[in-house]
BALOBA-1460 file (C-alpha; in Angstrom, 3 decimals):
// residues 315
<rec num="1" residu="m" x="-15.304" y="14.082" z="-37.918"/>
<rec num="2" residu="s" x="-16.025" y="12.688" z="-34.263"/>
<rec num="3" residu="k" x="-18.192" y="13.811" z="-31.402"/>
<rec num="4" residu="v" x="-16.272" y="13.471" z="-28.181"/>
<rec num="5" residu="a" x="-18.152" y="13.293" z="-24.696"/>
<rec num="6" residu="i" x="-16.270" y="14.035" z="-21.583"/>
<rec num="7" residu="t" x="-18.921" y="13.094" z="-18.752"/>
<rec num="8" residu="d" x="-17.272" y="14.886" z="-16.218"/>
<rec num="9" residu="y" x="-14.224" y="16.435" z="-14.649"/>
<rec num="10" residu="n" x="-12.555" y="18.172" z="-11.732"/>
<rec num="11" residu="f" x="-10.202" y="20.371" z="-13.591"/>
<rec num="12" residu="p" x="-10.796" y="24.265" z="-13.831"/>
<rec num="13" residu="n" x="-11.372" y="24.031" z="-17.432"/>
<rec num="14" residu="l" x="-10.801" y="21.419" z="-20.563"/>
<rec num="15" residu="d" x="-8.619" y="23.571" z="-22.721"/>
<rec num="16" residu="i" x="-6.147" y="21.027" z="-22.848"/>
<rec num="17" residu="e" x="-8.468" y="18.403" z="-24.197"/>
<rec num="18" residu="r" x="-10.309" y="21.060" z="-26.593"/>
<rec num="19" residu="g" x="-6.487" y="22.171" z="-27.836"/>
<rec num="20" residu="i" x="-6.166" y="18.570" z="-28.968"/>
<rec num="21" residu="l" x="-9.370" y="17.668" z="-30.378"/>
<rec num="22" residu="e" x="-11.009" y="20.626" z="-32.019"/>
<rec num="23" residu="p" x="-8.187" y="21.704" z="-34.181"/>
<rec num="24" residu="l" x="-8.585" y="17.811" z="-35.614"/>
<rec num="25" residu="g" x="-12.234" y="19.024" z="-36.312"/>
<rec num="26" residu="h" x="-13.756" y="17.114" z="-33.820"/>
<rec num="27" residu="t" x="-16.701" y="18.521" z="-31.429"/>
<rec num="28" residu="v" x="-16.198" y="17.953" z="-27.739"/>
<rec num="29" residu="v" x="-19.464" y="18.147" z="-25.699"/>
<rec num="30" residu="l" x="-19.080" y="18.425" z="-21.807"/>
<rec num="31" residu="g" x="-21.320" y="17.379" z="-18.878"/>
<rec num="32" residu="q" x="-20.938" y="17.141" z="-14.979"/>
<rec num="33" residu="c" x="-22.988" y="13.985" z="-14.958"/>
<rec num="34" residu="k" x="-24.445" y="12.459" z="-11.722"/>
<rec num="35" residu="t" x="-27.201" y="10.087" z="-13.249"/>
<rec num="36" residu="e" x="-27.640" y="7.609" z="-15.643"/>
<rec num="37" residu="e" x="-30.148" y="9.733" z="-17.339"/>
<rec num="38" residu="e" x="-27.663" y="12.540" z="-17.777"/>
<rec num="39" residu="l" x="-25.144" y="10.036" z="-19.122"/>
<rec num="40" residu="i" x="-27.164" y="8.592" z="-21.608"/>
<rec num="41" residu="e" x="-28.312" y="11.964" z="-22.888"/>
<rec num="42" residu="l" x="-24.563" y="13.109" z="-23.271"/>
<rec num="43" residu="t" x="-23.107" y="9.912" z="-24.720"/>
<rec num="44" residu="c" x="-25.842" y="8.525" z="-26.655"/>
<rec num="45" residu="d" x="-24.713" y="9.893" z="-30.069"/>
<rec num="46" residu="c" x="-21.019" y="10.382" z="-29.189"/>
<rec num="47" residu="d" x="-18.099" y="8.472" z="-31.011"/>
<rec num="48" residu="q" x="-15.736" y="8.660" z="-28.185"/>
<rec num="49" residu="v" x="-16.369" y="8.990" z="-24.616"/>
<rec num="50" residu="i" x="-14.076" y="10.315" z="-21.791"/>
<rec num="51" residu="t" x="-14.855" y="9.744" z="-18.193"/>
<rec num="52" residu="q" x="-13.394" y="10.491" z="-14.763"/>
<rec num="53" residu="f" x="-15.682" y="9.552" z="-11.972"/>
<rec num="54" residu="a" x="-19.022" y="8.999" z="-13.387"/>
<rec num="55" residu="s" x="-20.665" y="5.610" z="-13.194"/>
<rec num="56" residu="i" x="-20.599" y="3.977" z="-16.732"/>
<rec num="57" residu="t" x="-23.081" y="1.557" z="-16.030"/>
<rec num="58" residu="e" x="-24.599" y="-1.172" z="-18.318"/>
<rec num="59" residu="p" x="-27.815" y="0.944" z="-19.139"/>
<rec num="60" residu="v" x="-25.508" y="3.897" z="-20.371"/>
<rec num="61" residu="i" x="-23.113" y="1.632" z="-22.468"/>
<rec num="62" residu="r" x="-26.316" y="0.081" z="-24.071"/>
<rec num="63" residu="a" x="-27.693" y="3.333" z="-25.189"/>
<rec num="64" residu="m" x="-24.455" y="4.336" z="-26.652"/>
<rec num="65" residu="e" x="-25.301" y="4.148" z="-30.477"/>
<rec num="66" residu="r" x="-21.993" y="5.083" z="-31.904"/>
<rec num="67" residu="a" x="-19.479" y="4.886" z="-29.233"/>
<rec num="68" residu="r" x="-15.891" y="3.341" z="-30.465"/>
<rec num="69" residu="v" x="-13.893" y="3.799" z="-27.334"/>
<rec num="70" residu="i" x="-14.260" y="4.912" z="-23.746"/>
<rec num="71" residu="v" x="-11.473" y="6.323" z="-21.952"/>
<rec num="72" residu="r" x="-10.887" y="6.628" z="-18.524"/>
<rec num="73" residu="y" x="-8.957" y="9.673" z="-16.728"/>
<rec num="74" residu="g" x="-6.690" y="7.489" z="-14.495"/>
<rec num="75" residu="i" x="-5.551" y="3.803" z="-13.821"/>
<rec num="76" residu="g" x="-8.661" y="2.436" z="-12.328"/>
<rec num="77" residu="v" x="-11.491" y="1.654" z="-14.547"/>
<rec num="78" residu="d" x="-13.744" y="0.247" z="-11.749"/>
<rec num="79" residu="n" x="-16.460" y="2.887" z="-12.542"/>
<rec num="80" residu="v" x="-16.916" y="1.533" z="-16.094"/>
<rec num="81" residu="d" x="-18.834" y="-1.644" z="-16.577"/>
<rec num="82" residu="l" x="-16.043" y="-3.591" z="-18.822"/>
<rec num="83" residu="e" x="-18.153" y="-6.517" z="-19.573"/>
<rec num="84" residu="t" x="-20.976" y="-4.956" z="-21.134"/>
<rec num="85" residu="a" x="-18.616" y="-2.711" z="-23.168"/>
<rec num="86" residu="a" x="-16.808" y="-5.743" z="-24.341"/>
<rec num="87" residu="n" x="-20.178" y="-7.564" z="-25.065"/>
<rec num="88" residu="r" x="-21.074" y="-4.375" z="-27.273"/>
<rec num="89" residu="g" x="-17.387" y="-4.266" z="-28.994"/>
<rec num="90" residu="i" x="-16.404" y="-1.135" z="-27.512"/>
<rec num="91" residu="p" x="-12.666" y="-0.755" z="-26.137"/>
<rec num="92" residu="v" x="-12.075" y="0.663" z="-22.797"/>
<rec num="93" residu="c" x="-8.579" y="2.615" z="-22.254"/>
<rec num="94" residu="n" x="-6.847" y="3.833" z="-19.290"/>
<rec num="95" residu="v" x="-3.526" y="5.507" z="-18.573"/>
<rec num="96" residu="p" x="-1.520" y="3.153" z="-16.670"/>
<rec num="97" residu="d" x="1.446" y="4.976" z="-16.063"/>
<rec num="98" residu="y" x="-0.175" y="7.970" z="-14.610"/>
<rec num="99" residu="c" x="0.895" y="9.440" z="-11.349"/>
<rec num="100" residu="i" x="2.964" y="6.537" z="-10.273"/>
<rec num="101" residu="d" x="5.603" y="8.829" z="-8.580"/>
<rec num="102" residu="e" x="2.955" y="11.026" z="-6.804"/>
<rec num="103" residu="v" x="0.988" y="8.018" z="-5.325"/>
<rec num="104" residu="a" x="4.176" y="6.351" z="-4.276"/>
<rec num="105" residu="d" x="5.481" y="9.430" z="-2.706"/>
<rec num="106" residu="h" x="2.081" y="10.173" z="-1.149"/>
<rec num="107" residu="t" x="2.076" y="6.738" z="0.412"/>
<rec num="108" residu="l" x="5.501" y="7.185" z="1.915"/>
<rec num="109" residu="a" x="4.658" y="10.249" z="3.217"/>
<rec num="110" residu="m" x="1.616" y="8.798" z="5.259"/>
<rec num="111" residu="i" x="3.896" y="5.728" z="6.353"/>
<rec num="112" residu="l" x="6.310" y="8.271" z="7.708"/>
<rec num="113" residu="a" x="3.926" y="10.463" z="9.263"/>
<rec num="114" residu="l" x="2.137" y="7.425" z="11.067"/>
<rec num="115" residu="t" x="5.359" y="5.657" z="12.305"/>
<rec num="116" residu="r" x="6.885" y="9.057" z="13.438"/>
<rec num="117" residu="r" x="3.275" y="10.186" z="14.714"/>
<rec num="118" residu="l" x="3.945" y="13.716" z="13.126"/>
<rec num="119" residu="l" x="0.604" y="15.101" z="13.287"/>
<rec num="120" residu="p" x="-0.112" y="14.839" z="16.982"/>
<rec num="121" residu="n" x="3.395" y="16.136" z="17.952"/>
<rec num="122" residu="h" x="2.547" y="18.912" z="15.741"/>
<rec num="123" residu="r" x="-0.511" y="19.662" z="17.035"/>
<rec num="124" residu="l" x="0.632" y="19.541" z="20.791"/>
<rec num="125" residu="i" x="3.188" y="22.503" z="19.812"/>
<rec num="126" residu="a" x="0.476" y="24.241" z="18.088"/>
<rec num="127" residu="e" x="-1.357" y="24.535" z="21.191"/>
<rec num="128" residu="g" x="1.292" y="25.660" z="22.982"/>
<rec num="129" residu="d" x="3.049" y="22.646" z="24.819"/>
<rec num="130" residu="w" x="6.700" y="21.466" z="24.079"/>
<rec num="131" residu="r" x="6.925" y="17.602" z="24.960"/>
<rec num="132" residu="l" x="6.608" y="14.104" z="23.355"/>
<rec num="133" residu="a" x="2.905" y="13.985" z="22.104"/>
<rec num="134" residu="v" x="2.210" y="10.122" z="22.378"/>
<rec num="135" residu="p" x="3.433" y="7.253" z="24.162"/>
<rec num="136" residu="l" x="7.061" y="6.370" z="23.385"/>
<rec num="137" residu="e" x="6.379" y="3.005" z="22.234"/>
<rec num="138" residu="s" x="4.322" y="4.419" z="19.269"/>
<rec num="139" residu="m" x="7.548" y="6.071" z="17.685"/>
<rec num="140" residu="q" x="8.643" y="3.708" z="15.314"/>
<rec num="141" residu="a" x="11.758" y="3.462" z="13.069"/>
<rec num="142" residu="l" x="11.080" y="2.074" z="9.446"/>
<rec num="143" residu="c" x="14.212" y="0.114" z="9.731"/>
<rec num="144" residu="r" x="12.868" y="-2.100" z="12.643"/>
<rec num="145" residu="l" x="9.713" y="-2.649" z="11.035"/>
<rec num="146" residu="t" x="8.101" y="-5.492" z="8.688"/>
<rec num="147" residu="v" x="6.028" y="-3.948" z="6.024"/>
<rec num="148" residu="g" x="3.511" y="-5.526" z="3.912"/>
<rec num="149" residu="v" x="2.648" y="-4.635" z="0.362"/>
<rec num="150" residu="i" x="-0.441" y="-6.082" z="-1.347"/>
<rec num="151" residu="g" x="-0.268" y="-5.250" z="-4.978"/>
<rec num="152" residu="f" x="2.931" y="-5.304" z="-7.060"/>
<rec num="153" residu="g" x="2.073" y="-3.335" z="-10.255"/>
<rec num="154" residu="r" x="3.719" y="0.042" z="-10.975"/>
<rec num="155" residu="i" x="2.654" y="1.828" z="-8.145"/>
<rec num="156" residu="g" x="3.729" y="-1.187" z="-5.658"/>
<rec num="157" residu="r" x="6.785" y="-1.602" z="-7.117"/>
<rec num="158" residu="a" x="7.642" y="2.242" z="-6.664"/>
<rec num="159" residu="v" x="6.587" y="1.794" z="-3.275"/>
<rec num="160" residu="c" x="9.103" y="-1.087" z="-2.685"/>
<rec num="161" residu="a" x="11.716" y="0.756" z="-4.204"/>
<rec num="162" residu="r" x="11.329" y="3.866" z="-1.789"/>
<rec num="163" residu="l" x="11.086" y="1.417" z="1.123"/>
<rec num="164" residu="r" x="14.119" y="-0.555" z="0.559"/>
<rec num="165" residu="s" x="16.296" y="2.479" z="1.067"/>
<rec num="166" residu="f" x="14.594" y="2.773" z="4.640"/>
<rec num="167" residu="g" x="15.963" y="-0.958" z="5.672"/>
<rec num="168" residu="c" x="12.677" y="-2.369" z="6.642"/>
<rec num="169" residu="r" x="11.774" y="-5.996" z="5.866"/>
<rec num="170" residu="l" x="9.608" y="-6.347" z="2.963"/>
<rec num="171" residu="l" x="6.986" y="-8.785" z="2.246"/>
<rec num="172" residu="v" x="4.894" y="-8.490" z="-1.289"/>
<rec num="173" residu="h" x="1.692" y="-10.244" z="-1.933"/>
<rec num="174" residu="d" x="0.474" y="-10.365" z="-5.638"/>
<rec num="175" residu="p" x="-1.275" y="-13.497" z="-7.111"/>
<rec num="176" residu="v" x="-0.286" y="-12.148" z="-10.389"/>
<rec num="177" residu="a" x="2.819" y="-10.280" z="-10.541"/>
<rec num="178" residu="d" x="6.097" y="-11.813" z="-9.373"/>
<rec num="179" residu="a" x="7.508" y="-10.311" z="-6.371"/>
<rec num="180" residu="g" x="10.681" y="-12.010" z="-6.326"/>
<rec num="181" residu="s" x="12.668" y="-13.031" z="-3.049"/>
<rec num="182" residu="e" x="10.150" y="-10.665" z="-1.051"/>
<rec num="183" residu="a" x="6.945" y="-12.562" z="-2.285"/>
<rec num="184" residu="a" x="4.644" y="-13.747" z="0.505"/>
<rec num="185" residu="g" x="1.213" y="-15.466" z="1.029"/>
<rec num="186" residu="l" x="-1.668" y="-13.094" z="2.000"/>
<rec num="187" residu="e" x="-1.723" y="-14.753" z="5.254"/>
<rec num="188" residu="q" x="2.247" y="-14.058" z="6.138"/>
<rec num="189" residu="v" x="1.585" y="-10.661" z="5.009"/>
<rec num="190" residu="l" x="-1.323" y="-10.247" z="7.527"/>
<rec num="191" residu="a" x="0.116" y="-12.015" z="10.380"/>
<rec num="192" residu="e" x="3.917" y="-10.640" z="10.083"/>
<rec num="193" residu="s" x="3.444" y="-7.098" z="9.045"/>
<rec num="194" residu="d" x="3.647" y="-4.086" z="11.315"/>
<rec num="195" residu="l" x="2.233" y="-1.923" z="8.621"/>
<rec num="196" residu="v" x="0.368" y="-2.832" z="5.638"/>
<rec num="197" residu="t" x="0.092" y="-0.821" z="2.264"/>
<rec num="198" residu="l" x="-2.789" y="-1.475" z="-0.357"/>
<rec num="199" residu="h" x="-1.896" y="-1.094" z="-4.029"/>
<rec num="200" residu="c" x="-4.055" y="-3.213" z="-6.084"/>
<rec num="201" residu="p" x="-7.031" y="-2.546" z="-8.265"/>
<rec num="202" residu="s" x="-10.697" y="-2.810" z="-7.420"/>
<rec num="203" residu="t" x="-11.925" y="-6.171" z="-8.520"/>
<rec num="204" residu="a" x="-14.459" y="-8.764" z="-7.395"/>
<rec num="205" residu="q" x="-11.512" y="-10.694" z="-6.082"/>
<rec num="206" residu="t" x="-10.165" y="-7.623" z="-4.079"/>
<rec num="207" residu="r" x="-13.167" y="-5.661" z="-2.882"/>
<rec num="208" residu="r" x="-13.285" y="-6.086" z="0.918"/>
<rec num="209" residu="l" x="-9.994" y="-7.625" z="1.071"/>
<rec num="210" residu="i" x="-9.431" y="-5.802" z="4.133"/>
<rec num="211" residu="n" x="-12.519" y="-6.827" z="6.314"/>
<rec num="212" residu="a" x="-13.205" y="-7.696" z="9.808"/>
<rec num="213" residu="d" x="-11.804" y="-11.372" z="9.577"/>
<rec num="214" residu="a" x="-8.726" y="-10.261" z="7.912"/>
<rec num="215" residu="i" x="-8.034" y="-7.226" z="10.222"/>
<rec num="216" residu="s" x="-8.202" y="-10.013" z="13.086"/>
<rec num="217" residu="r" x="-5.362" y="-11.432" z="11.897"/>
<rec num="218" residu="m" x="-3.384" y="-8.649" z="11.622"/>
<rec num="219" residu="k" x="-0.829" y="-7.930" z="14.092"/>
<rec num="220" residu="p" x="-2.371" y="-5.874" z="17.279"/>
<rec num="221" residu="g" x="-1.295" y="-2.040" z="16.873"/>
<rec num="222" residu="s" x="-0.403" y="-2.598" z="13.055"/>
<rec num="223" residu="i" x="-0.895" y="0.116" z="10.544"/>
<rec num="224" residu="l" x="-2.900" y="0.144" z="7.649"/>
<rec num="225" residu="v" x="-2.253" y="2.483" z="4.589"/>
<rec num="226" residu="n" x="-4.690" y="2.909" z="1.753"/>
<rec num="227" residu="a" x="-3.883" y="4.890" z="-1.536"/>
<rec num="228" residu="s" x="-5.700" y="2.627" z="-4.086"/>
<rec num="229" residu="r" x="-9.080" y="2.101" z="-4.086"/>
<rec num="230" residu="g" x="-11.770" y="2.811" z="-1.196"/>
<rec num="231" residu="d" x="-13.707" y="-0.333" z="-1.528"/>
<rec num="232" residu="l" x="-10.496" y="-2.567" z="-0.832"/>
<rec num="233" residu="v" x="-11.251" y="-1.963" z="2.769"/>
<rec num="234" residu="e" x="-14.515" y="-2.475" z="4.889"/>
<rec num="235" residu="t" x="-14.962" y="0.893" z="6.433"/>
<rec num="236" residu="t" x="-17.035" y="-0.136" z="9.549"/>
<rec num="237" residu="a" x="-14.407" y="-3.040" z="10.427"/>
<rec num="238" residu="l" x="-11.684" y="-0.500" z="9.801"/>
<rec num="239" residu="e" x="-13.407" y="2.118" z="12.199"/>
<rec num="240" residu="e" x="-14.151" y="-0.516" z="14.928"/>
<rec num="241" residu="a" x="-10.462" y="-1.859" z="14.908"/>
<rec num="242" residu="l" x="-9.181" y="1.727" z="15.143"/>
<rec num="243" residu="a" x="-11.400" y="2.583" z="18.000"/>
<rec num="244" residu="g" x="-10.744" y="-0.980" z="20.031"/>
<rec num="245" residu="g" x="-6.781" y="-0.796" z="19.355"/>
<rec num="246" residu="q" x="-6.641" y="-3.773" z="16.994"/>
<rec num="247" residu="l" x="-5.138" y="-1.330" z="14.604"/>
<rec num="248" residu="g" x="-2.703" y="1.289" z="15.765"/>
<rec num="249" residu="g" x="-3.274" y="3.736" z="12.954"/>
<rec num="250" residu="a" x="-4.316" y="4.330" z="9.310"/>
<rec num="251" residu="g" x="-3.501" y="6.686" z="6.465"/>
<rec num="252" residu="l" x="-6.323" y="7.105" z="3.932"/>
<rec num="253" residu="d" x="-6.343" y="8.684" z="0.661"/>
<rec num="254" residu="v" x="-9.334" y="6.713" z="-0.568"/>
<rec num="255" residu="c" x="-12.551" y="5.455" z="1.275"/>
<rec num="256" residu="d" x="-15.727" y="3.989" z="0.872"/>
<rec num="257" residu="p" x="-17.890" y="6.003" z="0.630"/>
<rec num="258" residu="e" x="-16.177" y="9.193" z="-0.596"/>
<rec num="259" residu="p" x="-16.511" y="11.763" z="0.849"/>
<rec num="260" residu="i" x="-16.118" y="10.429" z="4.152"/>
<rec num="261" residu="p" x="-19.356" y="11.322" z="6.078"/>
<rec num="262" residu="p" x="-18.888" y="14.329" z="8.529"/>
<rec num="263" residu="g" x="-19.792" y="12.121" z="11.437"/>
<rec num="264" residu="s" x="-17.235" y="9.079" z="10.797"/>
<rec num="265" residu="p" x="-14.349" y="8.705" z="13.463"/>
<rec num="266" residu="l" x="-11.986" y="8.704" z="10.296"/>
<rec num="267" residu="r" x="-12.255" y="12.312" z="10.497"/>
<rec num="268" residu="t" x="-11.238" y="12.940" z="13.826"/>
<rec num="269" residu="l" x="-9.094" y="10.050" z="15.158"/>
<rec num="270" residu="d" x="-5.567" y="11.067" z="16.431"/>
<rec num="271" residu="n" x="-4.096" y="7.923" z="14.695"/>
<rec num="272" residu="v" x="-5.667" y="8.566" z="11.177"/>
<rec num="273" residu="i" x="-4.164" y="10.520" z="8.248"/>
<rec num="274" residu="v" x="-6.813" y="11.272" z="5.515"/>
<rec num="275" residu="s" x="-6.399" y="13.178" z="2.095"/>
<rec num="276" residu="a" x="-9.199" y="13.651" z="-0.289"/>
<rec num="277" residu="h" x="-8.365" y="11.092" z="-2.836"/>
<rec num="278" residu="v" x="-5.401" y="13.726" z="-3.908"/>
<rec num="279" residu="a" x="-2.482" y="11.204" z="-3.880"/>
<rec num="280" residu="s" x="-2.212" y="11.368" z="-7.851"/>
<rec num="281" residu="a" x="-1.937" y="14.996" z="-7.698"/>
<rec num="282" residu="s" x="1.120" y="17.026" z="-9.376"/>
<rec num="283" residu="p" x="0.874" y="19.565" z="-12.064"/>
<rec num="284" residu="a" x="3.152" y="17.372" z="-14.329"/>
<rec num="285" residu="a" x="0.646" y="14.208" z="-13.473"/>
<rec num="286" residu="v" x="-2.345" y="15.987" z="-14.480"/>
<rec num="287" residu="l" x="-1.017" y="17.573" z="-17.541"/>
<rec num="288" residu="a" x="0.402" y="14.226" z="-18.793"/>
<rec num="289" residu="l" x="-3.008" y="12.546" z="-18.073"/>
<rec num="290" residu="r" x="-5.199" y="14.620" z="-19.717"/>
<rec num="291" residu="e" x="-2.863" y="14.894" z="-23.002"/>
<rec num="292" residu="a" x="-2.918" y="11.060" z="-23.092"/>
<rec num="293" residu="v" x="-6.334" y="10.892" z="-22.750"/>
<rec num="294" residu="a" x="-7.206" y="13.261" z="-25.264"/>
<rec num="295" residu="s" x="-4.820" y="11.595" z="-27.529"/>
<rec num="296" residu="i" x="-6.368" y="8.306" z="-26.926"/>
<rec num="297" residu="a" x="-9.883" y="9.592" z="-28.171"/>
<rec num="298" residu="a" x="-7.885" y="11.379" z="-31.342"/>
<rec num="299" residu="l" x="-6.410" y="7.837" z="-32.394"/>
<rec num="300" residu="s" x="-9.877" y="6.315" z="-32.109"/>
<rec num="301" residu="a" x="-11.392" y="9.253" z="-34.281"/>
<rec num="302" residu="r" x="-8.651" y="8.349" z="-36.904"/>
<rec num="303" residu="n" x="-9.259" y="4.467" z="-36.675"/>
<rec num="304" residu="q" x="-5.402" y="3.757" z="-35.432"/>
<rec num="305" residu="p" x="-4.576" y="1.474" z="-32.610"/>
<rec num="306" residu="l" x="-5.298" y="2.332" z="-29.424"/>
<rec num="307" residu="p" x="-3.017" y="1.493" z="-26.353"/>
<rec num="308" residu="n" x="-4.123" y="0.547" z="-23.068"/>
<rec num="309" residu="i" x="-7.182" y="-1.601" z="-23.841"/>
<rec num="310" residu="v" x="-8.373" y="-2.924" z="-20.466"/>
<rec num="311" residu="n" x="-11.365" y="-4.993" z="-21.502"/>
<rec num="312" residu="g" x="-10.127" y="-7.485" z="-24.081"/>
<rec num="313" residu="v" x="-11.762" y="-5.924" z="-27.300"/>
<rec num="314" residu="s" x="-9.704" y="-6.345" z="-30.286"/>
<rec num="315" residu="e" x="-9.562" y="-3.538" z="-32.867"/>
């Protein structure tokens, strides 16, 4: 039977994974690994490796003597060295249909909260006042705005479907996916959008996509929302643009680094909404994710075809 390593997790327990794998005779070994040394010690003799946020680097993968699959809890796989895994013949799998509705809803919640300035208005009332808390011109209706969506995968499409019901003009940029009549180049999205929302993976092409130069080409006072990957945005440039007024607001479920440092203005600015990388969270989504990950590990143990291989390794 197989030995399955779970490198790290933020669930209360792993009863779901154990309930799927252990009745099949597999041994589950657990870690909350923070270093390469800890990861190597845990995974070197395991047949299947399940990971959440731990960095599965080249040395970690090269030390794996028996691994037949690496499975990521989630959609993104930027914490796994895909090239090294491919060179070792180890398939890397994700769960691409995880949390689509949750992240799309979270994105819309941030968009609405920022355009309607819900938080400053709430805070003023909580302090005992009763009036409009912000300049009138900062209270916007989505139907009068142009929203740029960068990334047209499952989540990007779900966000667009929600936005269309508000009647806003949509501009969608994705160099791979066909966005139909709403497709636009990146330059047009940056120049014409009142609000830009990011829904692309972290790759060599997308990291720091929103940097100081890109922000300078956005409309003055526009809003940026990121519920995708923190390293899509150059954090220092974002902070400077918010402080200087080039950006009128930001909604961030992800950031680089995470957690956001205690002294960062992103924690305190009145025109910024931040959540702690929780856009994916719901009981149903987390249950489906954990069941899917454990099931992929079980398929590997039975030498059955694997779904969602992202690094091109054929079985």
